[in-house]
N, C-alpha and C positions, 0 to 999 in steps of 0.2 A: 256649216262650215265647210268652204270649199277648197280648203287647204288637204292635198294628199299627206302630208307628216306634220307632226307637230311643230308650231310655230316657236322656236328658241331664239330667235332674233330678228330684227327688221334692220334693213339696209335702205336709206333714203339716198334718192338722187336731191340735186339743189334748185338748179333752175327749172321753172316751168313745173315742177313738182311741189318742191317745199316755200322757193320763192318765186312770186309772181314777178318774173324778169326778162321773159321769153317776149314779150309785147314791147316792153322798152327797147330791147335788142334789135325788135325788128324796125322800131324807128331809128336807132343810132346807126343801124347799117344800111338803110335805104337813104338815109340823110350822107351818110359818108360817100355813099357811091354816087348821090346825086353831086356832090361838093366835087367829084373828078369827071362829072359827065358820063356816069354810067346808070343804069338801073339795076336795082334789088328786086325782081320780081318775087311775088311769094312762094312759087313753085323752086326758085333758087335757095331762097330763105328757108324754106320748109328742109330742104337738103341739109341744111347747116345745123339743126336741132339737133343735140345730143353728141355733135361731133366735136372732139378735141380741137383748139384753136388753131395749131399747124396743119390738121387735115382740112378744116375748114379754108383755111387759106390758099390749100391746094386745089378744091374743089373751086373756089372763086377763080385761080390761075387759068384752070383748065376752061371755065366757061366763057370767061372775058378774053382770052388769048396772054401771049407773054407782054402785050404791049400795056397790060391794063397796071397803074402806078401804085404798086402794091405797099411800099415803104410809106408815101404819102397816104395812103388810105388807112394804113395800120395807126398814123398819128391822128387822125381825124376821127377814128373808131374811140382813140383813147380821150379824147377831148370832149366829144360828144356824152361817151358813158360818164365821164366824170359829172359833167353837166346835170345830165338827166337823173341820175343817181343821187345828186346832192340833197336832194329832199327827203332822203329813207329809201330804204328796201322794203318792199309791202311782202308780207306772206301771203301764202295761198289760203284760203276758206279750210278751217279745221286742222292748220296746221300746228297751231300752238296747243290745241287741245290734245290732238295725238300724241305730240311730243311729251307733254306732262302725264298725260294717261300712262303712256309706256314707261317713264320715269318712274312713275307712281307704284306701278305694277314689279319694278325692277327687270323690265325685259331689255336684254342687251341691245344697243341699237349703235348704227356707223353711218357715215357719210361717204359716197361714193360720186364725186360730181368731176366734168370733165373739164370744168375749169379751174384754170391754175390757181397755185396755192394762194397768192398774194390777194389775188379777187376772191376766192372763196372764203378767205377768214374774214377780209372786209365785211362783206355783204351778209355773212352769217353774225358779225359783231353788229352791223347797222340793223338787222332785222330782230336784234333782242335773242338769238337762238344758239350763239356760238356756245355757252356753256353747257346745253345738252348733250355734247358730242366730245367724248373723249378719243375717239378713234374716227379719222377724216382721212381718206385717199384723194386726191386730186390728178388731173390730167399731166402734173409735174412728179408723180410716183411712179408710175407706169411706162412701160415700153411702147405699148399696144393699147391704143384707146378703143371707146366702145365705136363696133360694135362685140371687137375681142371681150372675152371674158374676164382678162387680168385683172381688173381692177375690182369685180366682185370677187374672184378668188381671193385677192389679198384682204380685203374685207373680211370676208368670212373666216381666214387664217387667224387674222387679228383679234376676232371676237372669239376665238377657238371653237367655232360651231360649224358643222358640216353645213355645206352649201345646201344640201336638201331641205335642212331646217330653219333656211334664213329665208324670209319673205324680201322679196326686192320691191319697193316702189317707184316708178319710174311713170314718164309723161313721154319718152320719145320712143319712136322705132329702134332706134340704135341702141338704146338701154335696154329695150326687153327683148332684144337679138341677145345683147350681152348677158343677161340676167338668165336667159334660158339656155345659152351654151355653158354657163357658170354651174348648169344644174341646181340652180334656187327655185324658189318659187316665185315667179315675176306676177306682179298687179302692176296694171297699167290704170293711172288717173289720166285721162287725156286733157291736154291743155291747148296748143294752136292745132295739131295735127291729130285726127282722129285714125282710130286702130283699122288698119287693113283686114281681109280675112286671114291672111298669112300672119300678122300680128296676132290675132286673137287665138290662132291655133298654139301659139307659145306661152300665153297668158294662164295663168290660174283664175284670174278674174279681172274684168273690166270695170272699174267704179267710177261713178259722178265725180265726187271730191274725197278730201280727205276725212271729212266727217262719215263718210261712208264705211271708208277703209278704219275709221276708229271702232265702228259699229262692229266690223269682222275681227279686228283685232283684240278688242278689250270688250266683248260683251258683258253686258248688267247681269 
């Protein structure tokens, strides 16, 4: 076991970790930019992963300049996201099995996502995993988003578990930095962005997928 402390709770990120949504969002943001004659490069998109919406819009404004049509861009995003997610919200490999296993073992869990409350509730419901979570914190519930540790500290407090005994499952650099700063045991399951050497130093483990996470958290 790679964990320095007993695992008394698990805190999940949502997009890119529990739900396979980041690739959809990349298409959404690329199309929304093209609709207004701008290009969303992979580098720019990568800088937005794990970042709360308002902070992400600030990054985009800084990148493109004040002439960028932000309000029209936001409307384009909303329409495209509704269209592309109409067919459902896919789970990441191993997500269902991990959630079911943790619930069966009575391990307390929580969700801590940078997405807003409305989007988080809708996506979790459409993916069929909303009922697994009694404790959910979103970007709407914190003053400072990831990489600030606030959201993970609030989740640990709501679970009544010391942060040092909480495993945080994350796919983004911002999320790992936040989990590390909160004093939890960060585990990265990379999605679109690979871990850097700096990020690896902040992780207890870097795993291939949630099947591997299940093997670590729920050994046979």
